[in-house]
N, C-alpha and C positions, 0 to 999 in steps of 0.2 A: 295634348301637351307633350313636348319632346321628353322621352324617358330620362335622358341625361340631365335635363333641367329639374325634373321632379326629384331625381336622386340628389342633386346639388341642394335643393331646398330642404330635404330631409336632413342632410348632414348639417346644414346651417341651423336647423331647429335644435338638433342635439347639442351642438356647440353653445348656442345661446342659453339653452335650458341648464347646462352645466354651469355656465357663468352666473346665471340667475340664482341657482340653488346653492352655489359654493359658500357665500358669506353667511348663510343662515345658521351655521354652527356657532357663531359668536353672538347671536341675537339675544341669548339669555342674559348677557351682561347689561343690556339696555333696560332700565327700570322705569321708563316713562309710563304714564297711565294709558288707559284705553280711550280711543277716540272713535266715534261712530259718525257715519254720514249717510244721508238718503237723498236721492236726486230724482224726483218726478220730472219728466220732460216730455216735449212733443217733438217728433222728428217728422219732417215733411219731405220724403224722398221722391225723386223721379226714378223709375225703374227702366232698365234697358238690358238688352242681351238676347240670348236665344233659348227657346224651350224645345226640346226634342221629345216627341211622344211616340208611343207604340202605334201600330196600324189600327185605325178605327174600323168599326163594323161596316162592311160594304166596300172596303178599300184594301188594296194590297200593299200600299206603301205607308211609311211612317212620316207624318208631317213634321217639319221644323218651322217654328214661328219666330219671327223677329218682333220683339217688343219695343215700343217706344223709340226714343225717349219722349214722354209727354209731360205736360204740366202736372205737378203733384196735386194741385187743387181738383183736377179731374180724376185722379187715381184713388185717393184715400177714401175708404169706406169705414174704417174703424182702426183704432190704435190703442195700445196699452204699453207704456214704457216706463221703466224705473231702474235706476242704478243705485246700488248700496255697497257699503264697505265698512271695514273695521281696521284700525291701525293700533299697534303698540310698539312705540319706538320706531325702529327701522322696518319692522315686519308689517305687512298688510295683506288682507284678503278682500277681494271685491267681487261682485256679481253684477251682471247686466241682463235684464229681461226685456225683450222687444216682441210685441205681437203687432203685425200690420196686415190689414185686409185691404187689398188694392183691386181696382178694376181698370182695365185699359181697353179703349175701343179704337186705337190708332195703330193696330198691328197689321202685319202681312204674313201670309204663308210664303216663305222664301224658296222652299224646296221640299221634295218628298224622297225618302230613302227607300229604294227598291232594288237591293243589290248595289246598284250604282245610285248616285245622287241625280234626281230628276229636277232641274230648276223649274220654278213656277213664274211665269210672266207677271210682273207687278200689275199690269193692266187687267188681269183676270180677277184681282182681289177687289170685290165690291165692299165687303165689311168683314172684319175679324175682331172678335171680342174675347178678352182673357180675364178670368177672375183668379186672383192669386192670394193665398193665405200663407204667411210665413211667420214662424215662431222661432226666435233666436234666444239662446240662454248661454251666457258665458260665466265661468267660474275660474278664478286665477288667484295665485299667491305671488306677492312681490317683496322686493327688498330695496330699500332706499340706498343708493350708492353715492348720492350727492345732495346736499340740502343746505340752504341758507335761509335767512329770514323772509326772502321773497321768492325764491326759486327752489325747485326740487327735481330729482331724476330717479325714477324707479325702474328696475328690471323686473319682469314677471314671467311666469309660465303657467299654463292652465289648459282648459278644454273649452270648446264651443260646440253646442248642439244647434242644428238648424233643421227644422221640419218644414216641408213644403207641400202644399196641396194646390195644384194648378188645374184649370180646365179652360179650354178654348173652343169657341164656336165660330164657324166661318160660313161665308156666303160667296161663292165664286161665280163667274159668268158662264162657266162651262166645267164639265168633268175634266180631270187630268188623266190622260190616257197614254199608253205606250204607242210607238209607231204602228204596232199591229192592231191597235184598237182596244186593247185590254184596259179595263178600269184600274187606275192607280189610286185616285182619290176622288170621291163624289163631290159635286158642286156645293152641296150643303152637308154639314156634319158637326159633330162635337166629340172631343177627346178629353180625357182627364188622366192625371198621373200624380201619385204621391211618392215622396222619398224622404229619407232621414239621413242627416250627415252628423258624424262625430269626428271632430278634428282637434288634434293637439295644437296649441298656439304658444308662441313666445313673443315678447315685445317690450316696448318702452312707453312710459307715460310720465307726465309731470307738468310743471308750469314754469313760466319765465316771467318774473315781475317786471313791470315797466317803471323804472326808477323807484322812487319812494311813494308812488301813488297807490291807490287801491285797485288799479287795473292790472291784469295779468293775462298772459297768453297761455292757455292750456294746450297740451298736445298729447296725442296717443297714437301709437302705431303697433299693429301686430301682424304676424304672418303664420300660417299653419297649413297642415296637410293631414290626411287620414282618409276619411270617406271621399273627400273631394281631392282632385289633383292639386289644387291650390286655393286657399282663401286668404284674403288680407283685408285689413281695415285701417283707416286713418282718420284722424279728427284734429281740428284746431279752430281757434276763434278767440273770443275775448270773455273775460269774467270781471265782475266788479264785486269787491268784498264788503260785507256788512258784519256786524258783531255776531249775527246768528248764522252766517254762511255766505253764499255767493249767488249772484245772478249770472247766467251764462247765455251766450249766443255763439254757436259754433257751426261749422260745416263738417258733415260726416260722410264718409264713403265706405261701403262694405261691398266686397266682391267675392263671387264664387265661380269656380270653373271645374266642372265635373268631366270635361272632355267631350268628344264628339258623340259618344254613346250614352251619356248621362242626360238627365232631365235639364240641368242647368249648364249652359255653355257661355262662358264669359258674361255671367249675369251680375248686374250691379245695382245697388241702391245709393243714390247720391242726393244730398239736399241739406237744407238748414235745419238746425235743431235749437230749441231754447227751453230753459227751465230754471229751477232754483235748487241749489245744493244746501241742505240743512245739516249743520254740525251740532253734535251733542255728546 
C-alpha cells in the first residue's frame, strides 16, 4: 500500500474517533433504561485474495497463493458467529465474534518470491488446496447522533482482532527452477503460517425504516489500521421486526490488506448472512 495513503487513512481514523467520542460527555443526562440484544447468525462468505508464505523446506523461494473466489458451499467447514450489545440512551457498546473454518481447492500458485518475483505458469498448477481458520473479534463503543421512531445513526470507535491460521498444499507438473537450474519451489509441498492482527476501527451503523412498515434497511461500515495496512467492513440488507426482535438477511464484506510482505494481501470475505436479533 502507498505510504501516503496509509498516512491519510490513519489521520481519518483520528478525526472520526474524536467526532465519535466528543458527545459522550453529555450522555449522563440521558436517563433511559438499559437495553440488551443478542444476534446469533450464519455467514456464508466466499474468500478471495492472496496468501504470502515463507519458503518451504526444500525450496529457496516463498510461494504466493491466489485463493478463489469459489462457492461458499464448497468452502465452509465450520462456523460460530454471534453479535451482542448493550445500550443506555444514546450510548452503546457492542461486540461481534466470528470463527470460520474454510477449505478451498480452486487455488493457484501465482508466483514465488526469490529476491525478485518469479511468476508461475498457470498450466503448471495441477491442484492446490488451502485450509484457512480465521477468528475475528470486534469490541466498540458508539453514540447515537440521529434517531427517529424508524431510523437511527450511530458513530462508533473500537478495536478488532483477527487471528489467522493458514496452510496450503500444492501439486505442480514440474519443479520451479531458476534459469541456471537451481530449485526455487518443488513440484509438491506444503506450507503454513499464522498471524495476529490488532487494528483500531471507526465507523457508522444504524437502520433506515421503510415507511411505516416493519421492514428496515440496516447498515454498517468501518475502516481501520494497525497491524494491517488497511481493514474495512461493510454490511447492508433487510430486517423485519417482531415484538421480541428482528429477523435479518444481509450481505457482508470484510477485507484485510497486510501489504506485499504480510500473509494477507487484499484478502476478503464476502457473502450473505442471516439470523435473528433478540432484544430484552
